C-alpha positions as CSV (number, residue, x, y, z in Angstrom):
1,X,0.0,0.0,0.0
2,X,2.9,2.4,0.8
3,X,4.4,1.6,-2.6
4,X,1.2,2.8,-4.3
5,X,1.3,6.0,-2.3
6,X,4.9,6.7,-3.0
7,X,4.4,5.8,-6.7
8,X,1.5,8.3,-6.8
9,X,3.5,10.9,-5.0
10,X,6.4,10.4,-7.4
11,X,4.2,10.7,-10.4
12,X,2.6,13.9,-9.1
13,X,6.0,15.2,-8.3
14,X,7.2,14.6,-11.9
15,X,4.1,16.2,-13.3
16,X,4.3,19.2,-11.0
17,X,8.0,19.6,-11.7
18,X,7.5,19.3,-15.5
19,X,4.7,21.9,-15.4
20,X,6.8,24.3,-13.4
21,X,9.8,23.8,-15.6
22,X,7.7,24.3,-18.8
23,X,6.2,27.5,-17.4
24,X,9.6,28.8,-16.4
25,X,11.0,27.9,-19.8
26,X,8.1,29.7,-21.5
27,X,8.4,32.8,-19.3
28,X,12.1,33.1,-20.1
29,X,11.8,32.4,-23.8
30,X,12.1,35.4,-26.1
31,X,8.6,35.3,-27.5
32,X,5.8,37.8,-27.8
33,X,2.9,37.8,-25.3
34,X,0.5,36.3,-27.8
35,X,3.0,33.5,-28.7
36,X,3.7,32.9,-25.0
37,X,0.0,32.7,-24.1
38,X,-0.5,30.2,-27.0
39,X,2.4,28.1,-25.8
40,X,1.1,28.1,-22.3
41,X,-2.3,27.1,-23.5
42,X,-1.0,24.3,-25.6
43,X,1.3,23.0,-22.8
44,X,-1.6,23.2,-20.4
45,X,-3.7,21.1,-22.8
46,X,-0.9,18.6,-23.2
47,X,-0.6,18.3,-19.4
48,X,-4.3,18.0,-19.0
49,X,-4.4,15.2,-21.5
50,X,-1.6,13.4,-19.7
51,X,-3.4,13.8,-16.4
52,X,-6.6,12.4,-17.9
53,X,-4.6,9.5,-19.4
54,X,-2.9,8.7,-16.0
55,X,-6.2,9.0,-14.2
56,X,-7.9,6.7,-16.7
57,X,-5.1,4.1,-16.3
58,X,-5.3,4.3,-12.5
59,X,-9.1,3.9,-12.5
60,X,-8.8,0.9,-14.8
61,X,-6.1,-0.7,-12.6
62,X,-8.3,-0.1,-9.5
63,X,-11.2,-1.8,-11.2
64,X,-9.0,-4.7,-12.2
65,X,-7.7,-5.0,-8.6
66,X,-11.3,-4.9,-7.3
67,X,-12.5,-7.6,-9.7
68,X,-9.5,-9.8,-8.9
69,X,-10.3,-9.4,-5.2
70,X,-13.9,-10.3,-5.8
71,X,-12.9,-13.4,-7.8
72,X,-10.4,-14.5,-5.1
73,X,-12.9,-14.0,-2.3
74,X,-15.5,-16.0,-4.2
75,X,-13.1,-18.8,-4.8
76,X,-12.1,-18.8,-1.1
77,X,-15.8,-18.9,-0.1
78,X,-16.4,-21.8,-2.6
79,X,-13.4,-23.7,-1.3
80,X,-14.5,-23.2,2.3
81,X,-18.0,-24.4,1.5
82,X,-16.6,-27.6,-0.2
83,X,-14.3,-28.2,2.7
84,X,-17.1,-27.8,5.3
85,X,-19.3,-30.2,3.3
86,X,-16.5,-32.7,3.3
87,X,-16.0,-32.3,7.0
88,X,-19.7,-32.8,7.7
89,X,-19.8,-35.9,5.6
90,X,-16.7,-37.3,7.4
91,X,-18.3,-36.5,10.8
92,X,-21.5,-38.2,9.8
93,X,-19.6,-41.3,8.6
94,X,-17.6,-41.4,11.9
95,X,-20.8,-41.0,13.9
96,X,-22.6,-43.8,12.0
97,X,-19.6,-46.1,12.4
98,X,-19.5,-45.4,16.2
99,X,-23.3,-45.9,16.4
100,X,-23.1,-49.3,14.6
101,X,-20.2,-50.4,16.8
102,X,-22.1,-49.3,19.9
103,X,-25.2,-51.2,18.7
104,X,-23.0,-54.3,18.1
105,X,-21.6,-54.0,21.7
106,X,-25.0,-53.5,23.2
107,X,-26.4,-56.5,21.3
108,X,-23.5,-58.7,22.3
109,X,-23.8,-57.5,25.9
110,X,-27.6,-58.2,25.9
111,X,-26.9,-61.7,24.5
112,X,-24.3,-62.4,27.2
113,X,-26.7,-61.2,29.9
114,X,-29.5,-63.4,28.4
115,X,-27.2,-66.4,28.4
116,X,-25.9,-65.8,32.0
117,X,-29.5,-65.2,33.1
118,X,-30.6,-68.5,31.6
119,X,-27.7,-70.3,33.4
120,X,-28.6,-68.6,36.7
121,X,-32.3,-69.6,36.3
122,X,-31.2,-73.2,35.6
123,X,-28.9,-73.2,38.6
124,X,-31.6,-71.7,40.9
125,X,-34.2,-74.3,39.6
126,X,-31.7,-77.1,40.2
127,X,-31.0,-75.8,43.7
128,X,-34.8,-75.6,44.5
129,X,-35.3,-79.1,43.1
130,X,-32.4,-80.4,45.2
131,X,-33.8,-78.7,48.3
132,X,-37.2,-80.2,47.7
133,X,-35.7,-83.6,47.1
134,X,-33.7,-83.4,50.3
135,X,-36.7,-82.3,52.2
136,X,-38.8,-85.3,51.0
137,X,-36.2,-87.8,52.0
């Protein structure tokens, strides 16, 4: 940014210096008043045209920079959107994997509990039957 400012300042300095130099050269030149005024008028028109040209170029460069900035920001936003969608898909996949593993562990635990419960019922029934048998004899 400071390079742009120094470049503008340098350009304005050259233009101002050229204008002052041209005016001084015209003032010290051995010409009549009419010729001098005509020379000043023509030099003023030349400098005015140069200023318009530089202004137009600067405006076009500024537009180009703005358009480039817009394009880059749109690309960054698009890339961020794609990345976030990928991250969401990955997170959903990881969640589903964890959910299915947890469901598997729960089913296996339930099956183990059912088996152990059946063994315990059988053992209790055998103990009750043995007690009843012992009591009869």
